[in-house]
C-alpha positions, 0 to 999 in steps of 0.5 A, a space after each residue: 504918599 500918605 500912610 495910614 494905619 487903618 484899613 478901609 471896609 473894602 480892604 477888610 472885605 478883601 482879607 475876609 474873602 481871601 480867608 474864605 477862599 482857603 476853604 472848600 465852602 462858606 459853610 466850612 469857613 463858618 463852622 471853623 469860627 463857630 457861626 452859621 453859614 447864613 451869618 457869615 453870608 450876611 457879613 460878606 454881603 454887607 447886611 451885618 458887620 463882621 464879628 471879631 471872630 471872623 476878623 481874627 480868623 481873616 488876619 485882621 486885628 481890631 483895635 478899639 480906643 479906650 473909653 473916656 470918662 467924664 464927671 456928670 457935673 461937667 456935662 
C-alpha cells in the first residue's frame, strides 16, 4: 500500500460537503466564511475552485510550494 500526502479533488469535495452538512442551509455556510451563497454553490458544483476560506473552514490545509527564482540570463 502506498501512502500519499495530498488529497484528490474528490476527497476535498467530501470534506467540504461534510462541513456544509453541519449547517441548516448553504446560505448559512456561505455567510459563516464571508462569501455569497452563489459563489459557494459554484465551488461545490465545480465551476470555480475552492477558496482558501472555504477549505480552511472545511478542515483542509492548503500547502503551496515556495516560489523558485532564477537569474534572467540563464533563461
